[in-house]
MITORPA-321412 format. One record per residue (C-alpha): residue number from 1; x, y, z. Coordinates in Angstrom, 2 decimals, always signed. Layout:
[NUM,[X,Y,Z]];
...
//
This chain:
[1,[-21.24,+0.58,+1.01]];
[2,[-20.91,+4.21,+0.02]];
[3,[-17.16,+4.76,-0.62]];
[4,[-17.43,+8.49,+0.01]];
[5,[-18.90,+7.88,+3.47]];
[6,[-16.17,+5.32,+4.15]];
[7,[-13.46,+7.78,+3.15]];
[8,[-15.02,+10.42,+5.38]];
[9,[-14.81,+8.04,+8.31]];
[10,[-11.17,+7.10,+7.81]];
[11,[-9.44,+10.29,+8.87]];
[12,[-10.88,+9.99,+12.34]];
[13,[-9.39,+6.53,+12.59]];
[14,[-6.01,+7.94,+11.59]];
[15,[-3.87,+9.25,+14.39]];
[16,[-5.16,+12.44,+15.89]];
[17,[-8.46,+12.96,+14.09]];
[18,[-10.75,+10.57,+15.85]];
[19,[-12.80,+13.07,+17.82]];
[20,[-13.01,+16.27,+15.80]];
[21,[-13.78,+14.87,+12.37]];
[22,[-16.16,+12.23,+13.64]];
[23,[-18.26,+14.91,+15.26]];
[24,[-17.95,+17.27,+12.34]];
[25,[-19.36,+14.86,+9.77]];
[26,[-21.77,+13.17,+12.20]];
[27,[-20.76,+9.70,+11.12]];
[28,[-22.16,+6.57,+12.66]];
[29,[-19.77,+4.42,+14.73]];
[30,[-17.63,+2.35,+12.41]];
[31,[-14.12,+1.03,+12.08]];
[32,[-13.32,+3.66,+9.48]];
[33,[-13.97,+6.95,+11.15]];
[34,[-13.18,+9.64,+8.87]];
[35,[-11.76,+11.33,+5.99]];
[36,[-14.42,+12.79,+3.79]];
[37,[-15.30,+13.93,+0.38]];
[38,[-14.00,+12.62,-2.86]];
[39,[-16.66,+12.95,-5.52]];
[40,[-15.37,+11.64,-8.81]];
[41,[-12.11,+10.24,-7.47]];
[42,[-13.03,+6.57,-7.48]];
[43,[-12.30,+4.52,-10.52]];
[44,[-10.40,+1.36,-11.28]];
[45,[-9.10,-1.21,-8.85]];
[46,[-6.20,-1.43,-6.49]];
[47,[-2.87,-2.20,-8.16]];
[48,[-0.35,-4.87,-7.37]];
[49,[+1.47,-2.51,-5.00]];
[50,[-1.36,-2.96,-2.48]];
[51,[-1.51,-6.73,-2.61]];
[52,[+1.24,-8.03,-0.32]];
[53,[+1.95,-7.58,+3.38]];
[54,[+5.16,-5.90,+4.55]];
[55,[+7.60,-8.36,+6.10]];
[56,[+7.72,-8.59,+9.86]];
[57,[+5.80,-9.87,+12.86]];
[58,[+2.20,-8.75,+13.24]];
[59,[+0.76,-8.78,+16.77]];
[60,[-2.92,-8.11,+17.42]];
[61,[-3.77,-5.60,+20.16]];
[62,[-7.18,-6.00,+21.79]];
[63,[-8.03,-4.19,+25.01]];
[64,[-9.82,-6.76,+27.21]];
[65,[-13.58,-6.27,+27.09]];
[66,[-13.44,-3.64,+24.33]];
[67,[-15.85,-3.60,+21.41]];
[68,[-13.12,-2.12,+19.17]];
[69,[-9.44,-1.25,+19.65]];
[70,[-7.52,+1.45,+17.76]];
[71,[-3.70,+1.56,+18.20]];
[72,[-2.57,+5.09,+17.42]];
[73,[+1.02,+5.75,+18.48]];
[74,[+4.17,+3.98,+19.67]];
[75,[+7.25,+5.47,+21.29]];
[76,[+10.84,+4.26,+20.98]];
[77,[+10.46,+2.11,+24.10]];
[78,[+7.68,+0.17,+22.40]];
[79,[+4.85,+1.56,+24.54]];
[80,[+1.66,+1.74,+22.49]];
[81,[-1.13,+4.25,+23.03]];
[82,[-4.53,+4.55,+21.44]];
[83,[-8.21,+4.31,+22.19]];
[84,[-10.93,+1.72,+22.51]];
[85,[-14.70,+1.82,+22.51]];
[86,[-16.71,-0.01,+25.11]];
[87,[-19.94,-1.89,+24.52]];
[88,[-21.91,+1.36,+25.04]];
[89,[-20.00,+3.18,+22.30]];
[90,[-18.01,+5.39,+24.69]];
[91,[-14.35,+6.02,+23.83]];
[92,[-11.48,+5.52,+26.30]];
[93,[-7.76,+6.02,+25.86]];
[94,[-5.30,+3.27,+26.67]];
[95,[-1.63,+2.58,+27.19]];
[96,[-0.23,-0.86,+26.34]];
[97,[+3.06,-1.78,+28.04]];
[98,[+3.95,-5.26,+26.82]];
[99,[+0.36,-6.42,+27.04]];
[100,[-0.45,-4.67,+30.32]];
[101,[-3.24,-2.18,+29.61]];
[102,[-3.98,+1.05,+31.46]];
[103,[-7.18,+2.99,+30.71]];
[104,[-6.93,+6.76,+30.23]];
[105,[-10.00,+8.95,+30.77]];
[106,[-9.87,+12.73,+30.80]];
[107,[-11.96,+13.84,+33.81]];
[108,[-13.87,+16.33,+31.65]];
[109,[-14.89,+13.81,+29.01]];
[110,[-18.52,+13.02,+28.32]];
[111,[-19.81,+9.55,+29.07]];
[112,[-22.49,+9.14,+26.40]];
[113,[-22.02,+7.14,+23.19]];
[114,[-19.60,+8.80,+20.72]];
[115,[-18.15,+10.85,+23.59]];
[116,[-15.15,+10.06,+25.75]];
[117,[-11.35,+10.13,+25.50]];
[118,[-8.88,+9.24,+22.73]];
[119,[-5.08,+9.11,+23.09]];
[120,[-3.34,+10.06,+19.85]];
[121,[+0.33,+10.41,+20.80]];
[122,[+2.94,+9.27,+23.32]];
[123,[+6.50,+10.56,+23.56]];
[124,[+9.61,+8.93,+25.02]];
[125,[+8.96,+10.07,+28.60]];
[126,[+5.38,+8.81,+28.51]];
[127,[+3.57,+12.13,+28.10]];
[128,[+0.27,+11.57,+26.29]];
[129,[-1.56,+13.81,+23.86]];
[130,[-5.11,+13.36,+22.66]];
[131,[-8.62,+14.71,+22.74]];
[132,[-11.86,+14.30,+24.58]];
[133,[-15.43,+15.03,+23.60]];
[134,[-17.42,+16.69,+26.35]];
[135,[-21.06,+16.21,+27.25]];
[136,[-22.04,+18.92,+24.73]];
[137,[-20.27,+17.27,+21.80]];
[138,[-17.37,+19.76,+21.70]];
[139,[-13.80,+18.48,+21.25]];
[140,[-10.89,+19.57,+23.42]];
[141,[-7.25,+18.57,+23.24]];
[142,[-5.37,+17.41,+26.31]];
[143,[-1.92,+16.58,+27.61]];
[144,[-1.60,+13.88,+30.28]];
[145,[+1.58,+14.01,+32.37]];
[146,[+1.48,+11.04,+34.74]];
[147,[-2.24,+11.43,+35.32]];
[148,[-2.27,+15.23,+35.47]];
[149,[-4.47,+16.46,+32.63]];
[150,[-4.08,+19.86,+30.95]];
[151,[-6.73,+20.95,+28.46]];
[152,[-5.53,+22.34,+25.12]];
[153,[-7.89,+24.61,+23.18]];
[154,[-6.72,+26.59,+20.18]];
[155,[-7.99,+30.15,+20.74]];
[156,[-9.54,+30.19,+17.25]];
[157,[-11.50,+26.96,+17.70]];
[158,[-15.28,+26.93,+17.51]];
[159,[-17.26,+25.99,+20.60]];
[160,[-20.37,+24.44,+19.07]];
[161,[-21.03,+20.68,+18.95]];
[162,[-18.80,+19.08,+16.30]];
[163,[-16.22,+21.84,+16.62]];
[164,[-13.18,+22.27,+18.87]];
[165,[-9.55,+21.17,+19.15]];
[166,[-7.61,+17.89,+19.02]];
[167,[-4.00,+17.25,+19.99]];
[168,[-2.71,+14.85,+17.35]];
[169,[+1.06,+14.89,+17.71]];
[170,[+3.56,+15.37,+20.52]];
[171,[+7.33,+15.30,+20.16]];
[172,[+10.15,+15.01,+22.68]];
[173,[+10.75,+18.77,+22.67]];
[174,[+7.31,+19.41,+24.10]];
[175,[+5.86,+20.73,+20.84]];
[176,[+2.27,+19.80,+20.05]];
[177,[+0.37,+19.80,+16.82]];
[178,[-3.20,+19.08,+15.88]];
[179,[-6.35,+20.34,+14.24]];
[180,[-9.11,+22.71,+15.17]];
[181,[-12.47,+23.39,+13.58]];
[182,[-13.47,+27.05,+13.59]];
[183,[-16.94,+28.51,+14.13]];
[184,[-17.67,+28.05,+10.39]];
[185,[-16.74,+24.37,+10.36]];
[186,[-13.43,+24.90,+8.50]];
[187,[-10.44,+22.81,+9.61]];
[188,[-7.05,+24.32,+10.41]];
[189,[-3.82,+22.78,+11.57]];
[190,[-1.91,+24.29,+14.46]];
[191,[+1.42,+23.97,+16.25]];
[192,[+1.55,+24.72,+19.98]];
[193,[+4.93,+25.68,+21.43]];
[194,[+4.40,+25.99,+25.18]];
[195,[+1.07,+27.73,+24.81]];
[196,[+1.95,+29.82,+21.75]];
[197,[-0.33,+28.68,+18.93]];
[198,[+0.58,+29.01,+15.26]];
[199,[-2.10,+28.22,+12.68]];
[200,[-0.98,+26.05,+9.75]];
[201,[-3.02,+26.22,+6.55]];
[202,[-1.87,+24.53,+3.37]];
[203,[-1.75,+27.01,+0.53]];
[204,[-4.14,+24.93,-1.58]];
[205,[-6.67,+24.13,+1.13]];
[206,[-10.32,+25.01,+0.59]];
[207,[-12.01,+27.48,+2.89]];
[208,[-15.60,+26.20,+2.93]];
[209,[-17.12,+24.17,+5.78]];
[210,[-15.58,+20.67,+6.03]];
[211,[-12.59,+21.82,+3.98]];
[212,[-9.27,+23.10,+5.24]];
[213,[-6.08,+21.62,+6.72]];
[214,[-5.42,+18.88,+9.27]];
[215,[-2.15,+17.97,+11.01]];
[216,[-1.57,+14.51,+12.38]];
[217,[+1.97,+14.04,+13.70]];
[218,[+5.11,+16.04,+14.49]];
[219,[+8.61,+14.61,+14.81]];
[220,[+11.59,+15.96,+16.75]];
[221,[+12.83,+17.82,+13.67]];
[222,[+9.57,+19.72,+13.38]];
[223,[+8.29,+17.89,+10.30]];
[224,[+4.58,+17.12,+10.29]];
[225,[+2.15,+14.97,+8.37]];
[226,[-1.37,+15.89,+7.41]];
[227,[-3.76,+16.43,+4.58]];
[228,[-5.91,+19.21,+3.26]];
[229,[-9.28,+19.32,+1.59]];
[230,[-9.16,+21.43,-1.53]];
[231,[-11.99,+23.59,-2.89]];
[232,[-13.52,+20.50,-4.51]];
[233,[-13.52,+18.66,-1.20]];
[234,[-10.80,+16.23,-2.26]];
[235,[-8.14,+15.28,+0.34]];
[236,[-4.44,+15.62,-0.53]];
[237,[-1.74,+14.33,+1.83]];
[238,[+1.50,+16.13,+2.64]];
[239,[+4.54,+15.91,+4.90]];
[240,[+7.49,+18.08,+5.87]];
[241,[+8.25,+21.24,+7.82]];
[242,[+5.55,+23.93,+7.65]];
[243,[+6.18,+26.06,+4.58]];
[244,[+8.05,+23.21,+2.86]];
[245,[+5.33,+20.64,+2.41]];
[246,[+5.72,+17.81,-0.09]];
[247,[+2.70,+15.97,-1.45]];
[248,[+2.56,+12.29,-0.46]];
[249,[+1.00,+10.00,-3.06]];
[250,[+1.61,+6.31,-3.62]];
[251,[+2.37,+6.40,-7.37]];
[252,[+1.40,+2.76,-7.86]];
[253,[-1.95,+3.07,-6.10]];
[254,[-3.64,+5.69,-8.28]];
[255,[-6.51,+6.47,-8.46]];
[256,[-6.81,+5.43,-4.82]];
[257,[-6.62,+7.96,-1.99]];
[258,[-3.40,+8.38,+0.00]];
[259,[-3.58,+9.58,+3.62]];
[260,[-0.29,+10.20,+5.44]];
[261,[-0.48,+9.74,+9.22]];
[262,[+3.02,+9.86,+10.77]];
[263,[+6.69,+10.63,+10.08]];
[264,[+9.68,+9.58,+12.19]];
[265,[+12.96,+11.42,+12.68]];
[266,[+14.53,+9.63,+9.70]];
[267,[+11.79,+10.95,+7.43]];
[268,[+10.00,+7.60,+6.97]];
[269,[+6.30,+8.23,+6.40]];
[270,[+3.41,+5.86,+7.07]];
[271,[-0.25,+6.08,+6.29]];
[272,[-3.16,+4.47,+4.50]];
[273,[-4.43,+4.13,+0.96]];
[274,[-8.12,+3.64,+0.25]];
[275,[-9.04,+1.93,-2.98]];
[276,[-11.89,+2.57,-5.37]];
[277,[-13.76,-0.22,-3.58]];
[278,[-13.40,+1.36,-0.11]];
[279,[-10.75,-1.15,+0.99]];
[280,[-7.90,+0.15,+3.16]];
[281,[-4.19,-0.75,+2.91]];
[282,[-1.41,+0.69,+5.03]];
[283,[+1.83,+1.91,+3.49]];
[284,[+5.43,+2.77,+4.35]];
[285,[+7.07,+5.53,+2.31]];
[286,[+10.87,+5.49,+2.44]];
[287,[+11.84,+8.54,+0.39]];
[288,[+9.36,+7.70,-2.35]];
[289,[+9.72,+3.90,-2.23]];
[290,[+6.37,+2.54,-1.05]];
[291,[+5.74,-0.76,+0.72]];
[292,[+2.21,-1.93,+1.43]];
[293,[+1.14,-3.01,+4.93]];
[294,[-1.67,-5.54,+5.15]];
[295,[-2.32,-7.27,+8.45]];
[296,[-2.83,-10.96,+7.58]];
[297,[-6.04,-11.03,+9.63]];
[298,[-7.63,-8.07,+7.83]];
[299,[-10.81,-8.52,+5.84]];
[300,[-10.90,-7.83,+2.13]];
[301,[-14.46,-6.55,+1.66]];
[302,[-15.42,-2.86,+1.28]];
[303,[-15.04,-1.04,+4.58]];
[304,[-12.41,-3.51,+5.78]];
[305,[-8.62,-3.69,+5.55]];
[306,[-5.60,-2.22,+7.33]];
[307,[-5.01,+1.32,+8.62]];
[308,[-1.52,+2.45,+9.68]];
[309,[-1.48,+5.19,+12.32]];
[310,[+2.00,+5.51,+13.79]];
[311,[+5.64,+4.46,+13.81]];
[312,[+8.70,+5.05,+15.94]];
[313,[+12.40,+5.52,+15.21]];
[314,[+13.02,+1.77,+15.51]];
[315,[+10.68,+1.03,+12.63]];
[316,[+7.84,-0.39,+14.74]];
[317,[+4.44,+0.39,+13.22]];
[318,[+1.01,+0.44,+14.85]];
[319,[-2.49,+0.77,+13.50]];
[320,[-5.68,-1.20,+13.18]];
[321,[-7.34,-3.74,+10.98]];
[322,[-10.97,-4.55,+10.34]];
[323,[-11.56,-8.27,+10.07]];
[324,[-14.00,-10.13,+7.86]];
[325,[-16.70,-9.79,+10.55]];
[326,[-16.31,-6.01,+10.69]];
[327,[-14.59,-5.99,+14.09]];
[328,[-11.76,-3.50,+14.66]];
[329,[-8.49,-4.66,+16.23]];
[330,[-5.25,-2.84,+16.90]];
[331,[-1.98,-4.25,+15.63]];
[332,[+1.77,-3.83,+15.94]];
[333,[+4.19,-4.63,+13.11]];
[334,[+7.73,-5.27,+14.28]];
[335,[+10.90,-5.68,+12.20]];
[336,[+9.24,-3.68,+9.43]];
[337,[+12.32,-1.80,+8.22]];
//
């Protein structure tokens, strides 16, 4: 397996990037949808820090009848949201309330393979944020308030196939964040405060196609997570309020790649590390102290492993794992503090 292709696929699996980046890099369907780049960054093997599972109770989340399930977000009431793909390769959002699943489909979403709807965020009152890919392959963000869908398009977003807008984060103050791809294929983060869009570009982000800045989550204090692609195409993770970003790197996992996906109101950060052998491990970052998250059912071959996508203020974590057969399952990790 090509580790660079696997890394490119992973960011789409991470909360909030499933639609835009998958279209942008034209990847084939796979459990790792996402991140990209990384020439010359793979060497060595994973260290001991990525060898043990975090304590707690792991629960598998599989939408009935789905070919693959991706758990993306969890609110403080324990309601999980995410997406699944059906047997035709079409994406659908879902809500999981204690094992009772509700499908979420934006009415404007395309119905062909690699099109459809993805839910990336859920807040405490059950408002959903996500993205859909239309019949032309363009991404659009959306907000779903009790079944009433509102489309979210950053005014600077491109409108060609593989371009567009995703809503990746949604806090309890009604502030959205996400990513858009412009007409040149460059990624930019944005924050949307009641229809007023502010572009967020990391100071070190590259400006060529498939470079730029992505945002993945926003907490109630206004801190975000994300990563940028520098001028060499290498991804670098960060977290914090815009203008005060701090780089997020698991110091024990070098030279693996660290991808931050979410931050709660206490400042706990979660995300995923990808090793030199294209194996994924989740992590919890408590003010620089890292704990590895490995679902016990995850496979250990290249292209397999555990991806952490979200957490809430009670310490519950959600994400996905790829088993030894290459099948993608969602999971919840409880009592993970």
